[in-house]
N, C-alpha and C positions, 0 to 999 in steps of 0.2 A: 146187219152184220152177218158174215158167213164164217165158216171155219177157217177160210183162207186169210181172214183179217186178224186172226188170233195167233199168238206166238207163245211157246213155253219160254219163261224167263230164267227161273232158277228153282232149285230145291234147297231147303235149309236143313242143315244138320247141327245139332248142339254138340260141341266138343269140350273135352275137359282141359286141354292144353293147346292153346292156339299156335304157339311156336312149333310144337311137335306135329300138329296137323298140317301147318303150312309147309313144313319140311317134307312130309309125306306127299302132299299133293303137288308141290312144285318140283322138288329135287327128284323124287322117285317116280312120279307119274307125268312129269313134264308140263304140268299146268303152270300158269302164271297168275300172280295176284293182280286182279283187275282194279280192285279198290279195297282199302282197308280203313276202318275208322274206330275210334275209341268213343264210347258213349258214357261219359262220366256220370251224368244225372241218373241213368238207368243201370249203370254199372255192368256194361258188357262191351266186348270187343267183337266187331263184325268184319269179316273178310269175304270177298267174292273171288273165287278161283275158277279158271277155265282155260279153254284153248283159243278163244276168240280174240281178235285184235283190239276190241273196243276198250275205251277208258272208262266207260259208264256201263255197269252191268245191264241196264235197260236197253242199251244200244248194241249189245254183243250179238253177232250173227248166229251164235250157237248158245244153247242153254248153259248156265254156269251153276256152280255150287256156292251157296252162302254158308259160311261157317260162323257160328256164334258161340262165344265163350262167356258165360255168365260169371262175373268175378266172385259172387257170393256162393256159388254152387260148391258144396263141400263133399258130396257123395257122388260117385259116378252115375251118369244117366243110365236108365235101363233101356234096352233096345225094344222091349215090347214084342208083340207077336204080329203086329199089323204091317210094319215096314218090311219090304223085301230086299231090294238092292238098287244100286246105281249101275248102269252099264256103260262101258267105254269101248269103242271100236279100236282094234289093233290091226293095222294094215298087214303086218307080217311079223314073224319072229316071236310069237306068243310064248313059246317054250323058253327061249333065251330071256325074255322079259321076266317070266315067273322065276327062273333060276336066279336072276339078278336081284329081284325083290326078296326072295327067300334068303339070299345071302346077307341082305340088309336087316333080316329079322322080321320081315313081313309074313304073317300067316297066310298059307296058301291051302285052304281047306279042300279045294278041288283042283288038282293039277290039270293042265291042259289035256283035253281029249275031245274027239268029235261028239257032237250032239247025237243022242239016240234017234232023233226025228229029223236029222238033217246032216249036212256036210260041214257046217261051221265048226270051228274049234273053240271051245269054251273053257274058261278057268274061273275060279273065284278066289279073290284075295280079301283081306280085311284091313281096314284103315286103323289108326292107333286107338280109336274108340270102339272097335269091333263092328263098324258098319261094313256090310258086304258089298264088294264091287265085282261085278261080272265083267270079265275081259272076253271080247268076242272078236275072233279072227274069221272074217268071211271066207267061205270056200272059194277056190279059184273058179273063175267063170268058164 
């Protein structure tokens, strides 16, 4: 087995309100729900969201995000200090995207600006549970 045989599949985030998170990732960031299931025995809802066309998250050509809402979780999850962020590539218009998201009430703790060590334009937003998302607009070639 070599590194070319392996593939990143998904990253999992625990969320406090599945509907609110699905609205954020689909309506505001343009992802689509690839799969969603209710696990009654273990009392959680699971949804995979992403940009790929697959109907099965294991077959998606791109990495996806797995959202999990535990039905019995009564207190908000803590972010901890180990998790950093998710990154999403933005082809153009990062400023307009951040303005639109801010108008929807999305926190933008770092507005778009060029990186100190490169020409890409980077911004950070937060999802409804406070997870940081880095938006990266690549510099023109």
